[in-house]
C-alpha positions as CSV (number, residue, x, y, z in Angstrom):
1,M,81.0,42.6,-12.9
2,A,82.5,39.4,-14.4
3,V,85.8,37.8,-13.5
4,I,87.8,35.1,-15.3
5,W,90.9,33.2,-14.3
6,L,93.6,33.5,-17.0
7,V,95.9,30.5,-17.0
8,F,98.8,30.2,-19.4
9,A,99.6,27.0,-21.2
10,A,103.2,25.8,-21.0
11,R,105.4,22.9,-21.8
12,V,108.2,22.0,-19.4
13,E,111.1,19.6,-19.5
14,G,110.0,16.0,-19.8
15,Q,107.2,16.8,-22.2
16,I,104.6,17.8,-19.6
17,Q,102.0,20.1,-21.0
18,F,99.9,22.4,-18.8
19,S,96.7,23.8,-20.1
20,A,93.4,25.2,-18.8
21,L,89.8,25.8,-19.8
22,A,87.7,28.3,-17.8
23,Q,84.1,29.5,-18.2
24,V,82.3,32.2,-16.2
25,E,78.7,33.2,-16.4
26,Y,77.3,36.2,-14.5
27,A,73.9,37.9,-14.6
28,S,72.4,40.7,-12.7
29,G,68.8,41.9,-13.1
30,K,65.9,43.6,-11.3
31,T,64.8,40.4,-9.6
32,E,66.7,37.8,-7.5
33,E,65.5,35.0,-9.9
34,S,67.7,36.4,-12.7
35,D,70.9,36.9,-10.5
36,F,73.6,34.2,-10.6
37,L,77.3,33.6,-10.8
38,E,78.9,30.4,-12.1
39,N,82.5,29.4,-12.7
40,W,84.0,26.2,-14.1
41,T,87.8,26.1,-14.3
42,D,89.6,22.9,-15.5
43,L,93.3,22.6,-15.1
44,F,95.1,19.9,-17.2
45,L,98.5,18.2,-17.0
46,T,99.3,16.0,-20.0
47,R,102.3,13.7,-20.5
48,D,102.5,11.1,-23.3
49,R,99.5,8.8,-22.7
50,W,98.6,10.3,-19.3
51,R,96.3,13.2,-18.4
52,L,95.4,14.7,-15.1
53,C,92.5,17.1,-14.6
54,V,91.2,19.1,-11.6
55,R,88.1,21.3,-11.9
56,F,87.5,24.2,-9.5
57,S,84.0,25.6,-9.3
58,L,82.2,28.4,-7.8
59,H,78.4,28.3,-8.1
60,R,75.7,30.6,-7.0
61,P,73.2,29.1,-9.5
62,P,69.9,30.4,-10.9
63,A,67.9,28.3,-8.3
64,V,64.6,28.8,-10.3
65,F,65.7,26.2,-12.9
66,S,69.0,24.7,-11.8
67,Q,67.7,22.9,-8.7
68,Q,71.2,23.1,-7.2
69,G,72.5,25.1,-4.2
70,D,75.5,27.4,-3.6
71,S,78.8,25.6,-3.6
72,H,82.5,26.2,-4.2
73,G,85.7,24.1,-4.2
74,I,87.1,21.1,-6.1
75,A,84.1,19.7,-8.1
76,Q,85.9,17.1,-10.2
77,R,89.3,15.4,-10.6
78,F,90.5,12.5,-12.6
79,I,93.6,10.7,-14.0
80,E,93.4,9.1,-17.4
81,Y,95.5,6.7,-19.5
82,R,95.0,6.2,-23.2
83,H,96.9,3.9,-25.6
84,K,96.0,1.9,-28.7
85,G,92.2,1.7,-28.1
86,I,92.5,1.3,-24.3
87,E,91.2,4.1,-22.1
88,V,91.2,4.0,-18.3
89,R,89.9,6.8,-16.2
90,V,89.9,7.0,-12.4
91,G,87.8,9.9,-10.9
92,N,84.9,11.8,-12.5
93,F,83.7,10.7,-15.9
94,Y,80.7,10.9,-18.3
95,G,79.4,8.1,-20.5
96,M,76.6,6.3,-22.2
97,L,75.6,2.6,-22.6
98,G,73.8,1.8,-25.8
99,R,71.6,4.8,-26.8
100,G,71.2,6.1,-23.3
101,I,68.2,3.9,-22.3
102,V,70.1,2.1,-19.6
103,L,72.6,4.8,-18.7
104,R,73.6,8.3,-19.9
105,A,75.7,10.4,-17.6
106,F,76.3,13.8,-19.3
107,E,76.8,17.5,-18.7
108,N,74.8,20.3,-20.4
109,R,75.5,23.7,-19.0
110,P,72.8,25.7,-20.7
111,I,70.2,23.7,-18.7
112,R,72.4,23.2,-15.7
113,W,72.6,19.4,-16.0
114,D,75.6,17.5,-14.6
115,S,75.2,13.7,-13.8
116,N,78.9,12.8,-13.7
117,I,80.0,9.6,-12.1
118,D,82.8,9.5,-9.6
119,G,84.6,6.1,-9.9
120,V,86.3,4.1,-12.6
121,K,85.7,3.7,-16.3
122,V,87.6,1.3,-18.6
123,S,87.1,1.2,-22.4
124,I,88.7,-1.3,-24.8
125,R,88.1,-0.9,-28.5
126,R,89.3,-3.4,-31.2
127,D,88.3,-4.0,-34.8
128,R,85.8,-6.7,-34.0
129,F,84.7,-5.9,-30.4
130,S,84.5,-3.3,-27.7
131,V,84.1,-3.4,-24.0
132,Q,83.1,-0.7,-21.6
133,M,83.1,-1.1,-17.8
134,V,81.9,1.5,-15.3
135,A,81.7,1.7,-11.5
136,G,81.1,4.7,-9.2
137,V,78.7,7.0,-7.6
138,P,76.6,9.3,-9.8
139,R,75.9,13.0,-9.1
140,K,72.3,14.0,-8.4
141,S,71.5,16.5,-11.1
142,R,68.3,17.9,-9.5
143,L,68.0,18.3,-5.7
144,E,64.8,18.1,-3.7
145,S,63.5,21.1,-1.9
146,Q,64.7,20.0,1.5
147,E,68.2,19.4,0.1
148,L,68.2,22.9,-1.4
149,E,67.5,24.4,2.0
150,Q,70.9,23.2,3.3
151,S,73.3,26.2,3.9
152,S,76.4,24.5,2.4
153,L,76.6,21.9,-0.3
154,P,79.7,20.0,-1.4
155,A,81.3,21.2,-4.6
156,R,81.3,17.7,-5.9
157,G,77.5,17.6,-5.5
158,K,75.1,15.2,-3.7
159,R,75.6,11.6,-4.7
160,L,73.2,8.7,-5.5
161,P,73.9,5.1,-4.6
162,P,76.8,3.4,-6.4
163,L,76.3,1.6,-9.7
164,Y,78.3,-1.1,-11.6
165,G,78.0,-2.4,-15.1
166,G,79.1,-2.0,-18.6
167,E,78.6,-2.8,-22.3
168,V,80.0,-5.4,-24.7
169,T,79.6,-5.2,-28.5
170,F,80.8,-7.7,-31.2
171,A,81.0,-7.3,-35.0
172,P,80.8,-10.7,-36.6
173,W,80.9,-8.9,-40.0
174,Q,82.1,-5.4,-40.8
175,S,78.5,-4.1,-41.4
176,I,76.9,-5.8,-38.4
177,Q,77.3,-5.2,-34.7
178,I,75.5,-6.9,-31.8
179,G,75.9,-6.6,-28.1
180,G,74.3,-5.8,-24.7
181,T,74.5,-3.7,-21.6
182,Y,74.0,-4.3,-17.9
183,L,73.9,-2.1,-14.9
184,L,73.3,-2.7,-11.2
185,T,72.4,0.1,-8.7
186,A,73.5,-0.8,-5.2
187,A,71.1,-0.7,-2.3
188,D,70.3,2.6,-0.6
189,R,69.6,3.3,3.0
190,F,65.9,2.4,2.5
191,H,66.5,-1.0,0.9
192,R,68.5,-4.1,1.5
193,R,69.0,-5.0,-2.1
194,G,69.8,-3.0,-5.3
195,F,68.0,-3.2,-8.6
196,H,69.3,-3.9,-12.1
197,R,68.6,-3.3,-15.8
198,G,70.1,-4.3,-19.1
199,S,69.5,-4.4,-22.8
200,L,70.3,-6.2,-26.0
201,L,71.2,-4.2,-29.1
202,G,72.1,-4.6,-32.7
203,E,73.2,-2.4,-35.6
204,I,73.4,-2.9,-39.3
205,N,75.2,-0.4,-41.7
206,L,74.9,-1.0,-45.4
207,P,75.4,1.4,-48.4
208,V,71.6,2.0,-48.8
209,V,70.2,1.4,-45.3
210,S,71.2,1.5,-41.7
211,F,69.3,0.1,-38.7
212,Y,69.7,0.2,-34.9
213,G,67.5,-1.6,-32.4
214,E,67.7,-1.9,-28.6
215,Y,65.4,-3.8,-26.1
216,A,65.9,-3.1,-22.4
217,R,64.4,-4.6,-19.2
218,L,64.4,-3.2,-15.6
219,H,63.8,-5.3,-12.6
220,Y,63.1,-4.3,-9.0
221,P,63.2,-6.6,-6.0
222,G,59.8,-7.0,-4.2
223,E,60.8,-4.7,-1.4
224,Y,60.7,-1.7,-3.7
225,Q,57.0,-2.2,-4.5
226,L,57.6,-0.8,-8.0
227,P,56.6,-2.4,-11.3
228,D,59.3,-3.8,-13.6
229,G,60.1,-1.7,-16.7
230,Q,60.8,-2.3,-20.3
231,A,61.9,-0.1,-23.2
232,I,62.1,-0.5,-27.0
233,Y,63.8,1.8,-29.5
234,F,64.4,1.4,-33.2
235,S,65.9,3.7,-35.8
236,S,66.5,3.3,-39.5
237,T,67.9,5.5,-42.3
238,L,67.2,4.6,-46.0
239,F,69.0,6.1,-48.9
240,I,67.1,6.0,-52.3
241,G,69.1,8.0,-54.8
242,S,69.2,11.5,-53.5
243,L,66.3,10.9,-51.1
244,T,67.1,10.3,-47.4
245,L,64.4,8.8,-45.2
246,L,64.7,8.5,-41.4
247,G,62.4,6.6,-39.0
248,E,62.4,6.2,-35.2
249,F,60.1,4.3,-32.9
250,K,60.0,4.3,-29.1
251,R,58.1,2.6,-26.3
252,Y,59.1,3.2,-22.7
253,E,57.3,1.7,-19.8
254,H,58.4,2.4,-16.2
255,F,61.9,3.2,-17.3
256,A,62.5,6.6,-15.6
257,F,64.4,4.9,-12.7
258,Q,65.6,7.2,-10.0
259,D,63.3,10.0,-11.4
260,G,65.1,9.9,-14.7
261,L,68.4,11.2,-13.4
262,L,70.6,8.5,-14.8
263,N,69.2,7.7,-18.2
264,N,68.1,9.7,-21.2
265,P,66.5,7.6,-23.9
266,P,66.1,8.9,-27.5
267,T,63.1,11.2,-27.7
268,A,62.1,10.3,-31.3
269,V,61.1,13.9,-32.0
270,R,62.7,16.6,-34.0
271,E,65.0,18.9,-32.0
272,H,64.1,22.5,-32.9
273,A,66.9,25.1,-32.7
274,F,64.7,28.1,-33.2
275,T,63.6,29.7,-29.9
276,L,59.8,29.8,-30.2
277,M,59.5,26.2,-31.4
278,N,62.0,25.0,-28.8
279,R,59.7,26.4,-26.1
280,R,57.1,23.9,-27.1
281,Q,59.3,20.7,-27.2
282,L,58.3,17.5,-25.6
283,I,59.3,16.9,-22.0
284,Q,60.4,13.3,-21.9
285,N,58.7,10.8,-19.5
286,A,60.3,7.4,-19.9
287,D,57.8,5.9,-17.5
288,N,54.9,6.1,-19.9
289,E,55.3,7.1,-23.5
290,Q,55.3,5.7,-27.0
291,G,55.6,7.3,-30.4
292,F,57.5,7.6,-33.7
293,L,59.3,10.1,-35.9
294,V,59.5,10.1,-39.8
295,E,61.7,12.5,-41.7
296,A,62.7,13.0,-45.3
297,S,65.3,15.1,-47.0
298,F,65.6,15.7,-50.7
299,P,68.0,18.1,-52.6
300,L,66.4,20.3,-55.3
301,G,69.4,20.9,-57.4
302,E,72.9,21.8,-56.1
303,D,71.9,24.6,-53.8
304,R,68.5,23.7,-52.3
305,L,67.5,21.1,-49.7
306,L,63.9,20.3,-48.8
307,T,63.3,18.6,-45.4
308,G,60.0,17.5,-43.8
309,S,59.3,15.6,-40.5
310,Y,56.4,14.4,-38.5
311,S,56.4,12.9,-35.0
312,T,53.8,12.0,-32.4
313,T,54.0,10.8,-28.8
314,A,51.2,9.3,-26.6
315,T,50.9,7.4,-23.4
316,L,50.8,3.6,-23.4
317,E,47.1,3.9,-22.9
318,G,46.8,5.9,-26.1
319,D,46.2,9.4,-24.6
320,F,47.7,12.1,-26.7
321,I,50.9,13.9,-25.4
322,Y,52.7,15.7,-28.3
323,R,52.6,16.1,-32.0
324,D,55.0,18.0,-34.4
325,A,54.9,18.5,-38.1
326,Y,57.6,20.6,-39.7
327,G,59.0,21.4,-43.2
328,Q,61.8,23.7,-44.3
329,L,63.6,24.8,-47.5
330,E,67.3,25.7,-47.4
331,W,68.5,27.7,-50.4
332,S,72.2,28.5,-50.3
333,A,72.6,30.7,-53.4
334,F,69.4,32.8,-53.9
335,L,70.1,36.5,-54.4
336,N,73.6,35.9,-53.1
337,G,72.3,34.9,-49.7
338,E,71.8,31.8,-47.6
339,W,68.0,31.3,-46.9
340,L,66.0,29.1,-44.7
341,L,62.2,29.1,-44.8
342,G,60.2,26.9,-42.4
343,I,56.6,26.2,-41.4
344,G,55.3,23.8,-38.7
345,R,52.7,22.9,-36.2
346,Q,53.0,21.7,-32.7
347,D,50.2,20.2,-30.6
348,E,50.0,19.4,-26.9
349,P,47.0,18.7,-24.6
350,G,45.0,21.9,-24.4
351,A,47.0,23.9,-27.0
352,R,47.9,24.2,-30.7
353,F,50.8,26.2,-32.1
354,L,51.4,27.3,-35.8
355,N,55.0,28.3,-36.6
356,A,56.7,30.1,-39.4
357,V,60.4,31.0,-39.5
358,A,62.6,32.9,-42.1
359,S,66.4,33.1,-41.9
360,L,68.7,35.0,-44.1
361,E,72.6,35.2,-44.0
362,Y,74.0,37.7,-46.5
363,D,77.6,38.6,-47.2
364,L,78.0,42.4,-47.5
365,F,81.5,43.8,-48.0
366,R,85.0,43.6,-46.4
367,D,84.1,40.3,-44.6
368,Y,80.9,41.8,-43.1
369,T,77.9,39.4,-42.9
370,L,74.3,40.3,-42.1
371,K,72.0,37.8,-40.5
372,M,68.3,38.0,-39.8
373,V,66.0,35.5,-38.2
374,L,62.2,36.1,-37.9
375,E,60.1,33.7,-35.9
376,H,56.3,33.8,-35.7
377,Q,54.0,31.6,-33.6
378,H,50.3,31.6,-33.4
379,A,48.9,29.9,-30.3
380,K,45.4,28.6,-29.6
381,V,44.8,27.6,-26.0
382,Y,41.7,25.5,-25.3
383,A,39.6,25.9,-22.2
384,T,40.6,23.6,-19.4
385,E,40.6,23.7,-15.6
386,R,43.9,25.4,-15.7
387,F,43.6,27.7,-18.8
388,T,41.1,30.1,-20.3
389,R,40.3,29.7,-24.0
390,R,42.3,32.4,-25.9
391,Q,44.3,33.0,-29.1
392,Y,47.5,35.1,-29.4
393,Y,50.7,35.3,-31.3
394,D,54.4,35.7,-30.4
395,Q,57.1,37.2,-32.7
396,L,60.9,37.1,-32.3
397,L,63.3,39.1,-34.5
398,T,67.1,38.7,-34.4
399,L,69.4,41.0,-36.4
400,G,73.1,40.4,-36.4
401,L,76.1,42.1,-38.1
402,S,79.4,40.2,-37.9
403,R,82.9,39.9,-39.2
404,P,85.8,37.7,-38.2
405,G,86.3,38.3,-34.4
406,W,83.0,39.8,-33.4
407,T,79.2,39.8,-33.8
408,L,76.7,42.5,-32.8
409,S,73.1,41.4,-32.5
410,F,69.8,42.9,-31.5
411,L,66.9,40.7,-30.2
412,G,63.3,41.8,-30.0
413,E,60.3,39.8,-29.0
414,R,56.6,40.7,-28.5
415,S,53.6,38.8,-27.4
416,K,49.9,39.5,-27.7
417,D,49.0,37.2,-24.9
418,Q,46.7,39.2,-22.7
419,F,47.7,37.2,-19.6
420,R,51.3,38.5,-19.8
421,L,52.4,41.3,-17.5
422,R,54.4,42.8,-20.4
423,D,54.3,42.4,-24.1
424,F,57.7,43.5,-25.4
425,W,61.3,42.6,-24.7
426,L,64.4,44.1,-26.3
427,G,68.1,43.4,-25.9
428,G,71.5,43.7,-27.5
429,Q,74.3,41.2,-27.5
430,L,78.0,41.5,-28.4
431,D,80.1,38.4,-29.1
432,V,83.9,38.8,-29.3
433,S,86.6,36.3,-30.0
434,I,90.2,37.2,-29.1
435,A,93.1,35.3,-30.6
436,Q,91.1,32.0,-30.5
437,H,91.7,31.9,-26.8
438,L,89.1,34.1,-25.2
439,D,85.3,34.3,-26.1
440,V,83.2,37.1,-24.5
441,T,79.5,37.4,-24.7
442,L,77.7,40.5,-23.3
443,F,73.9,40.8,-23.3
444,A,72.1,43.9,-22.0
445,G,68.4,44.5,-22.0
446,S,65.4,42.4,-21.4
447,R,64.7,38.7,-22.3
448,R,61.5,36.8,-21.9
449,K,60.9,33.9,-19.5
450,G,60.7,30.6,-21.4
451,K,61.2,26.9,-21.6
452,V,64.5,25.6,-23.0
453,C,64.7,21.9,-24.0
454,I,67.6,19.7,-25.0
455,G,67.1,16.0,-25.6
456,G,63.8,15.9,-23.7
457,V,65.3,17.5,-20.6
458,C,63.6,20.9,-20.1
459,V,64.0,23.9,-17.8
460,V,62.2,27.2,-17.6
461,K,64.7,30.1,-17.6
462,P,63.5,33.2,-15.7
463,E,62.9,36.6,-17.2
464,L,65.9,38.8,-17.4
465,E,66.0,42.6,-17.3
466,G,69.6,43.6,-16.8
467,V,73.1,42.3,-17.8
468,E,74.4,38.9,-18.5
469,V,78.1,38.1,-19.3
470,T,79.7,34.8,-20.4
471,L,83.5,34.4,-20.6
472,I,85.3,31.3,-22.0
473,A,89.1,31.0,-22.0
474,R,91.0,28.2,-23.8
475,L,94.6,28.3,-22.9
């Protein structure tokens, strides 16, 4: 059973507008690992330059991967003022300094990540400069085992020590921007002093080339008995006629402060949207990794685009961690359909994965559209202390029929891995959109356990054999 709060939007005298956004996720299966109920309901009052928000939440999360306990009540609240490039928010907020090396507070519900900060955020943006100041207590996105054992947790979440800092950027010319960031984390109950980090950054944007660079340092007082950290990140895009070249470089040393809960540096790897390849994505470790990404895109006529990428990541000592090579062809007008064909290879210590994917979207009749996605992955696992040498393949097929307002899909996956208790999963999914205000997703059947990664943050979602419902209301 799934329940959603329906809230009507209204405008009253004095130009005060009332609106709401609610999301409910519910699942029930054969095991407790796949049972959960989560609700986020945001209520907004808006008048001219002011906005007030209160979020009510009810969480009985999937503890296997969320690392959060049961809670209910007021999870967030803020009041915000915006006018001519000035933004002031008091209460809960998200934000990023630079490219996320020094600070990135964000929410991502599919992986149950929420590192909001409760405090004050001030942003001032002008033609030649911008200033951002933050102060507050960040939410702890992943709780430790002893914290999860507590019977009742506050809806606002457990909080880490306060932090204070900001970012300043200046544009001496229209195409050039320079600046820096600084952040101080206050002392906790185990230390008398806090620790600080900061960065210098620069960006150039020209018609044929763009460049971004950031260098960061992290310093701990002696009582922490932790090594100081440093981080380097560069990215550049080059346009040569119709050819687009992208390059990224990273080097992170002892920069996953507070267990990586408050920053999320660029991964410098390709983010795969297809399920089987996404399961093999890099899990970021900003304490000890270095690597690069190169990617090229070239149009083959008006309706075809060829893309290729290569990335590799290793420890600072040179030990291999992750490698990804991928190429795809997008063809938007072949046999009246939109095609995507991709091949790739992913390597990690102890295993190699060969990937192939084919996607077709075809317009039928009377606004009906057929979509098919076939994914194939061949795995070779080498003998180690943890694994037995073996080879197997996984296949995933998605078939969908849609028209404006709804989509009906069938998802089937099979695996020839002899170490799996089962080798076949099958489910159906119905997505319905009602009057642009209510989205309903209903899944029934079985779904395989697997890793899900977004921006180097990964979780392992448990196997589901049952029903899952998602409701989103925008009113």
